[in-house]
C-alpha positions as CSV (number, residue, x, y, z in Angstrom):
1,X,-7.2,18.4,5.7
2,X,-7.5,14.7,4.8
3,X,-5.1,11.9,5.4
4,X,-5.3,8.6,3.6
5,X,-3.3,5.5,4.3
6,X,-3.5,2.8,1.6
7,X,-2.2,-0.7,2.5
8,X,-1.3,-2.7,-0.6
9,X,0.3,-5.8,-2.1
10,X,3.5,-4.4,-3.7
11,X,3.2,-6.9,-6.6
12,X,-0.7,-7.1,-6.8
13,X,-2.9,-6.1,-9.7
14,X,-6.0,-5.3,-7.6
15,X,-4.0,-3.0,-5.4
16,X,-2.5,-1.3,-8.5
17,X,-6.0,-0.6,-9.8
18,X,-7.0,0.9,-6.4
19,X,-3.9,3.1,-6.3
20,X,-4.7,4.4,-9.8
21,X,-8.3,5.2,-8.9
22,X,-7.2,6.9,-5.7
23,X,-4.6,9.0,-7.4
24,X,-7.2,10.1,-10.0
25,X,-9.5,11.0,-7.2
26,X,-6.9,13.1,-5.4
27,X,-5.8,14.8,-8.7
28,X,-9.4,15.9,-9.4
29,X,-10.2,16.9,-5.8
30,X,-10.0,20.5,-4.6
31,X,-9.3,19.3,-1.0
32,X,-5.9,19.1,0.6
33,X,-5.2,15.4,0.8
34,X,-2.1,13.7,2.2
35,X,-1.7,10.2,0.7
36,X,0.6,7.4,1.9
37,X,1.0,4.0,0.4
38,X,2.1,1.2,2.7
39,X,3.2,-2.3,1.5
40,X,1.6,-4.9,3.7
41,X,3.1,-8.4,4.0
42,X,2.1,-11.1,6.4
43,X,1.0,-14.7,6.3
44,X,-2.6,-13.8,6.5
45,X,-2.4,-11.6,3.3
46,X,-0.3,-14.2,1.6
47,X,-3.0,-16.8,2.3
48,X,-5.6,-14.4,0.9
49,X,-3.6,-13.9,-2.3
50,X,-3.1,-17.7,-2.7
51,X,-6.9,-18.2,-2.3
52,X,-7.6,-15.5,-4.8
53,X,-5.2,-17.0,-7.4
54,X,-6.5,-20.6,-6.8
55,X,-3.2,-21.8,-5.3
56,X,-3.5,-24.9,-3.1
57,X,-3.0,-23.7,0.5
58,X,-1.1,-26.9,1.2
59,X,1.5,-26.0,-1.5
60,X,4.3,-24.9,0.8
61,X,6.8,-24.2,-2.0
62,X,4.3,-21.8,-3.7
63,X,3.5,-20.1,-0.4
64,X,7.2,-19.6,0.5
65,X,7.9,-18.3,-3.0
66,X,5.0,-15.8,-2.9
67,X,6.0,-14.6,0.6
68,X,9.7,-14.2,-0.4
69,X,8.9,-12.3,-3.5
70,X,6.3,-10.0,-1.8
71,X,8.5,-9.3,1.2
72,X,11.5,-8.6,-1.1
73,X,9.4,-6.3,-3.2
74,X,8.2,-4.4,-0.1
75,X,11.8,-3.8,0.9
76,X,12.6,-2.6,-2.6
77,X,9.8,-0.1,-2.4
78,X,10.9,1.2,1.0
79,X,14.5,1.6,-0.3
80,X,13.3,3.5,-3.4
81,X,11.0,5.6,-1.2
82,X,14.1,7.1,0.5
83,X,14.6,9.0,-2.8
84,X,11.2,10.6,-2.5
85,X,7.6,9.5,-2.0
86,X,6.6,10.2,-5.6
87,X,9.4,8.2,-7.1
88,X,8.8,5.5,-4.6
89,X,5.1,5.3,-5.6
90,X,6.0,5.4,-9.3
91,X,8.4,2.5,-8.8
92,X,5.9,0.4,-6.9
93,X,3.1,0.9,-9.5
94,X,5.5,0.0,-12.3
95,X,6.6,-3.1,-10.4
96,X,3.0,-4.1,-9.8
97,X,2.3,-3.6,-13.5
98,X,5.2,-5.7,-14.6
99,X,4.7,-8.6,-12.2
100,X,1.0,-8.8,-11.8
101,X,-0.3,-7.6,-15.2
102,X,2.5,-8.4,-17.6
103,X,3.3,-11.6,-15.8
104,X,7.1,-10.9,-15.7
105,X,8.6,-13.0,-12.8
106,X,9.9,-10.9,-9.9
107,X,13.7,-10.7,-9.9
108,X,16.4,-8.3,-8.9
109,X,17.1,-7.8,-12.6
110,X,13.5,-6.6,-13.1
111,X,13.8,-4.3,-10.1
112,X,17.0,-2.7,-11.4
113,X,15.5,-2.3,-14.8
114,X,12.4,-0.5,-13.4
115,X,14.6,1.7,-11.2
116,X,16.3,2.9,-14.4
117,X,13.0,3.2,-16.2
118,X,11.4,5.5,-13.5
119,X,14.5,7.6,-13.1
120,X,15.6,6.6,-9.6
121,X,19.2,6.4,-8.6
122,X,20.3,2.7,-8.9
123,X,23.6,3.2,-7.1
124,X,21.8,4.8,-4.2
125,X,19.2,2.0,-4.2
126,X,21.8,-0.7,-4.1
127,X,23.4,1.0,-1.1
128,X,20.2,1.5,0.8
129,X,18.4,-1.8,0.0
130,X,20.4,-4.1,2.4
131,X,20.4,-1.5,5.2
132,X,18.9,-2.1,8.7
133,X,17.1,1.2,8.3
134,X,15.0,-0.1,5.3
135,X,14.0,-3.2,7.3
136,X,13.1,-0.9,10.2
137,X,10.9,1.2,8.0
138,X,9.2,-1.9,6.7
139,X,8.6,-3.2,10.3
140,X,7.2,0.2,11.3
141,X,4.7,-0.1,8.4
142,X,3.6,-3.5,9.6
143,X,3.2,-2.2,13.2
144,X,1.1,0.7,11.8
145,X,-1.1,-1.9,10.0
146,X,-1.5,-3.9,13.1
147,X,-2.4,-0.9,15.2
148,X,-5.0,0.1,12.7
149,X,-6.5,-3.3,12.5
150,X,-5.6,-4.0,8.9
151,X,-6.2,-7.6,7.8
152,X,-6.3,-7.5,4.0
153,X,-5.2,-5.5,1.0
154,X,-6.2,-3.2,-0.4
155,X,-7.4,-1.4,2.7
156,X,-7.7,2.4,3.2
157,X,-7.8,4.4,6.4
158,X,-9.2,7.9,6.0
159,X,-8.9,10.8,8.4
160,X,-11.1,13.8,7.6
161,X,-10.0,16.6,10.0
162,X,-12.7,18.9,8.6
163,X,-15.4,16.7,10.0
164,X,-16.3,16.2,13.6
165,X,-14.9,12.7,13.7
166,X,-11.7,12.3,15.7
167,X,-11.0,8.8,14.4
168,X,-10.2,7.3,11.1
169,X,-12.5,5.1,9.1
170,X,-11.3,1.8,7.7
171,X,-12.5,0.8,4.2
172,X,-11.6,-2.8,3.1
173,X,-11.5,-4.2,-0.4
174,X,-11.1,-2.6,-3.8
175,X,-14.8,-1.8,-4.1
176,X,-14.8,0.4,-1.0
177,X,-12.9,3.2,-2.8
178,X,-16.4,4.2,-4.1
179,X,-17.1,5.4,-0.5
180,X,-14.1,7.7,-0.4
181,X,-15.8,10.8,-1.9
182,X,-18.4,10.7,0.9
183,X,-15.8,10.5,3.6
184,X,-13.9,13.5,2.2
185,X,-16.9,15.8,2.5
186,X,-16.7,18.4,5.2
187,X,-20.0,17.2,6.6
188,X,-18.9,13.6,6.6
189,X,-19.7,13.4,10.3
190,X,-23.4,13.5,9.4
191,X,-23.1,10.3,7.4
192,X,-23.7,6.9,9.1
193,X,-20.7,4.7,9.3
194,X,-20.5,2.4,6.3
195,X,-21.2,-1.3,6.8
196,X,-17.6,-2.3,5.9
197,X,-16.0,0.5,7.9
198,X,-14.8,0.4,11.5
199,X,-13.2,2.9,13.9
200,X,-9.4,2.8,14.1
201,X,-7.0,4.7,16.3
202,X,-4.7,7.3,14.7
203,X,-1.1,6.1,14.9
204,X,2.0,8.2,15.4
205,X,3.4,9.5,12.2
206,X,6.5,7.8,10.9
207,X,9.4,10.1,10.6
208,X,11.6,9.3,7.6
């Protein structure tokens, strides 16, 4: 059995592309794979996004707006995820498509429209979204990222329990998804660790 944790920007185009490729890989694989997408938001990742987009790091207003939108989008994703992981993933990917690819400004109106579009329950979302439980789930995700040593998105942590490795392998950056098929082989323990990979400790599973 294989477990994959994918840490993403909930409104990022590069992360959307990585998610799409990863889902294609899982869909075409004959292995049992558990897949979890985790929105990652902190000042370090915000700085990385600003640099990637060519935004002046001294532009405090732009940084605050980007942080607020990304944080709010992450909470939206956690709230929708309470209606099921698949619908939560569908919502996040549609939100990423709208904001990052179609250049539609993030707003609660957009969020509600996407909730209707993907078939989620809007009334349930509006009830769950401001809850302390959603914020707690988000914080648990950030704690998991910290425990795993995640510093950027997209990042993947892969646990292959059919190999002899008792630790996960961290893959950083969109290009590293090309290493995923190798890590999912049953004899992956025979492979040398990748240059961009590092050992990480397995966290406790979050109970939803």
